[in-house]
N, C-alpha and C positions, 0 to 999 in steps of 0.2 A: 351653434355658431352665433351669438348674440347678436341681437338686433345693431346695426351701425347705426349712424348721425343722419344720414341722407334720406330724403324722401323724396322718389322722382314720379314722372310722368308717363303715360304710355300714348300711343299715337292711333290705336285703333279699337276694337271692341275685342277681341282677343288676342294671347299672348302668342309673340313671334319667337323662332327660335334666338334670336338676338336678343329678346324682351327674357326671355327665362336666362339668357349667359349672364347679362346686365345684374338681374333680381339675386342672383347667387353670389355677388362681390361683398365680400365681410364689410364694406362700408355702407349697404344699403341696409333700412331701417322698416321702410315703408313706401306707398304709393298713393299719389293723389288722383282721382278719377274725376274725368270731366264730363260734359255733355257728349262730346264726340266719342268717348266709351260705349256709350248706353245705346243699345236697340231696345230692349225690353226688359221686363224683371226676369224671364230664363235665362236669357242670353247673358244678364249682368251676375246673376249667382252663378252660372257657369264661371264666368271671369272670375270673381271671387273666388272661389273655390280652388281655381289653378294656381292663383297668384298665393293663396296662402297655401297649396302644397308644395311650392316651390321650395320651401325649406323650414326647420324649425330650431326655436321658435318660429311659428307664422309670420310672416311680416304685416304689419300695420297697412290698414285700407281706410284711408280717408275721404273725405268729398264736402264742398261747401254745399250743403242743404239747407240755407237758413230760411228761405220761405221769400215771397215776393220777388224782387229783381234777381235774387241770388239763391237759384234751386237748379243743380246741374241736371238731376231727372225729375221731368215733368209727366208725358205718355205713359201710364201703367202707375204714376203716384199719386197722393191726392197735392193739389196745388194748395201750397200753405200760404198765410196771408201774410204780408210785411210785418214785419215787429211794431211800427207804428202805429197800426192799425189795435193791438193789443193798450199800447198805450193812451190811445183814444179812450177806448174803454175804461181803461185804468180810472183816468179824472173823472167817469161816472158813477163806476160804479167798482172800488178798486179790489175788493175781497172777489167778487165773481172774475173781475180781468184775471188776478191771481190763479184762478181754479180753473179758466179756459185754458190761459197759456202754458199751466200743467199737462192738460190734457193734448193739446196741439203737441206740444213737445214729445209726449209719450208716441202719438202717434208716428211724428217724422222719425224717432229712434227705431219704434218698433218696426216699420215698413223699411228702413235699412238692415235692421239688425236680419230681416227675414229675408235678403240676399246677401248677408255674408258683408257690408259693410260696418268694422267696427267704429267709425266716429264720424259726426260732422265737425268741420270747424265752426261751431256756435255754441252761447250766444256773442250776441256783439251787445257789448258792455257802451261803446262809445254815446256820448249826449248827444240826442237830435238836436243842436242849435239854431237850425235853419241855415248853417254855415258853408257844412262841407257838402261837395258836390257827389262825394262817394260813399258818404254815408248817409245822410237822409232820412227816408224811413225804414231802412234797415235798422236804424237805431226803435228803444222802445219810445223814448221820452227825451225833452231836455232836461227832465225832472231827474236828479241824482235818486232821489229815493226811490221815485215811480220804478229807475232802472234797475236798481237792487232787488225790488221785491219781484220784480216782474222775471230777471234774468232768474231769481233764487227759485221761483217755480218752474222755469225751463229744467233748469239744472234738475230740479227734483222730479219732475216728467220723464225726464231721457234716464236717469237710475233705473225708475221703475222697469223701465225696457230695457235695462240690460246694457246702456250706454253712457260713457264718459262725457263731460263738456269740456268745450274749448272757450275760455272767453276772451274777446279782441274786441281793440285794438291797443294794447297796455302802452301807456297811462293813459291815452285816449286821442283818436283822431278828429274828433267831431268840434275843435276849435278854429281847422282851418279848411279855406276853401279848396286847396289844391289836392287835386289827386294823386297820390302816392303811386298810382300804375306808371303815369307818365312825366311826373314830376317831383321835385323835391319840397313836401311842404316844409313850413317854420311856425312855429307857436311860439309865440314870444311873449306868452305869459309868465310870471314868477310860479317856483313851486308852490309858495302858498295857494296861490289862486287853483292850482291843479290840484293840490291835496282834498281842500274843502270840497270841491265839485267833480271834476272827473275820474279822480284816485276813488271814490267812495262806493261807487258799483265795485270795483276790482276787491276793495278791502273785505266786503261784505262776503263775496264768494268765496274768496280765498281763507275766513273763517270758517265757513261751510264746508272746506275740503274741495274745492275746486281743482280737476284734475290737472288741468291744460290751459296754456295760457299762448297766446302769439302777439309779440310787440309789436308796433306801428313801425313803417319807415317814415319818420316824422321827426325832425328837429326841432329841440326846446333848447334853444342856446342859452338861456337864462339857468340853466342845469346842468347840459353838458352841450359841447359843438358835433357829437356826433350824432348821428340816428339813433331811438330809442334799441334798434333792432341789434344795434353795433356798440353799445355803451353799455361798461360793467358800471358806472354808476347807475343807470335804471335798473339793470337786470340782477349783477350781486350785492350791488348797496342796497339799492330800496326795493325791488321785488324780494329779492330772498333774506335780505338780513331785516330790513325795516319792517317790511309787510309779512313776514313768516311764511313764505309762499313756497312748498314742498314740489308739486307737481312738475310736470314736463314742459320747458319751452322751446316752442315752434318759432323758428325764424318764419317771419313772412316770403312770399317768394323771393328769393336772389335774382330772380331775372327782371324785376320791377325797376323801373326806370330809378326812382327813390334809393335804389339800394345801390347803383352805381357810385354812390357816396363812400361807399366802403372798398373803391378798387375794382380791378377785374375779379373775374368771377371767382377763382381760387381765394382772390385775397379779402372778397366779401366771406368767404364761407369761413376761412380762419378768422377774421374778424370775429365773425357771430357765434362763433363756439367760444373764442377767446373772451367776448364778453359775456357768455353764460348761457347758450343757447344748446340744447340737448337735440334736437333735430332740425334739418335746414330742406328748406324746400326747395329744389329748382325746377322749373317748370317751363312749358314750352322752348326748350334749347337743348337738345340731349347732346350735340358736341359740347355745351359747358359743362352739363351733367357726367361724362366720360370722365372730362379735365378733373373734376372735383374729386369724383371717385378716387382716380389714381394718385390725387395728392393725400387720398384720406385711407390709404390701402392698410395703414399699420395702425389707425385709429383706435384708440380700444378708454373706454371709462366706464368701469364695473357700474357708476353710482347712475349713471345716464341710463344704461340698460337694463337697470331693474323700475326705475321709473316708468322707460317706454311699456315695460309689462303692462302696466295698470290702464293701458288705455286700449286694450283687446277687448273687443265686444262680448258680453255673456246673454245667455238664457234667448236666445233666438224663437219665436215662435214661426212656425212653417205658412206662408201665405195663405192657405185655405182658412188653418184655423184662426189668424189674425183676421180675416176678413169675417168670419164668424163673431168674431167677440163683440159683447156691449160698447167697452171701450172706445172700440176703432169706429162703431156707428154712431155712440155719442160726438166724438172728434168732430166727425164729420158734419154733424149735423150743426155743431156750434162753428164751426168754419164757414158753413154756409151763410146762417145767422150773421154772422160777422160781418158777411162780404158784403148782404144782400140789402142791409139795412142803412141808409143815409142817415138816420137818428140814433144816435145812442139811447134816447129817450125810451125807444122800443125794449121791449124784453127778452133775454135771450136765454135759450135752454140753459136750466141749474146743472154745472156738471156733478155739483154735490147730491142731487135727487137721485135715491137707488130707483133702479128699474130693472125689470125681468133679468134672468142669465138667458138669454134666449140662442187705387185708387184707381180708386179705380185706375 
C-alpha cells in the first residue's frame, strides 16, 4: 500500500486498536509525535516500532525537535540550544559556528534515529527580524547569508546521522508579528524584497538537495491573496518551477487558526493538495482527521508516493553505541559550552580537532 497524503497525531504513549485501524487507512502516510506521546526512550522506541509495523512500506514518523522552545522529547534526550544561539556564535566565529551547528544537528538526528523517528521538522529558515512572536530565536539570524550557512550545516549533520531535513516556513515567516497558530498573518512586502532576503536561505538549501519543505500559513497579498500553503503561485510556480524544488512539500497543521482561510477542514486539505502539497498535517482534532481521510480515500499520486519514500530514516545507531561514540560526547561538550558562556569571546571546543576514539 503506497504512502497516503495525510499525517496524523496520536493521543497517548502506545497504539490503541482505534489508532491501528486508522493508520491502516490508505490515505494515511505518516504520524507526527508530540510531548504527550513520550515517557522514556524505551517507550518511544516501542511506539515507533509499533507504528512502523502497521503496514508496508512503513509509515513516516516525524517530530518537532528543533531545540530551544520547540523540542518535544526532553528527559532522556539532550537539551538542544535555540538556533539563535548558533547565530550569535556565527557573528563572532562563522566557520566554527558552522562546525558546531553540524555537530549538534548530527546529535539531534542520531538520538531520534536511535528510537525509530524518521525525521524532525527542521531547520527553521525564517529570518529572525525581531518582529515575529512565533519565530524569535527559533531563527538562526536576521542575516540571510548566516541563516543559509548554518542551515546548510544543520542539513549536512542530519544527513550524516541518516535523517532528511524539512526547511520551514516557506517563503519566510519572520516578517510578520502575528502567530499563525492563533491568527492569520499578512506580510505586505513586495516579491522583490522577499526574493532578495527571505528566500535566499530556501534557495541555497534547495540547490543542496533539501529533502522537504513546509510552507507558512501567511498571506503575502502582493503576490497572491491566498496563504502560501494554499497557493499554487507560491508552491507550483515559485517553489517548484522557479526555484526547482524536487522534494516533499508538507503542509503546516491544517488545524491552526490561520489555516481557516482555506475553508472547513476538508476544503483546507483539498486546497493544500491543489496548491501542490504532498502531505497534509492534521493535529489535535481526531474528528477532523477522520473526515479528511474519508474525503481522500481514493486519492492516489504516484509522484508524491515516491517523494515520500525519501523521508524514511537510515542507518540508526542503538542508544548504547550512540552514547559511547566520540561524536556524541563532543556535541554534548559543545552544547554545554555554548549555553554556559555569556561572552562569545571565550573559546569553544573546536569540533574539527581530532580526538581518540574511545541525553542524557
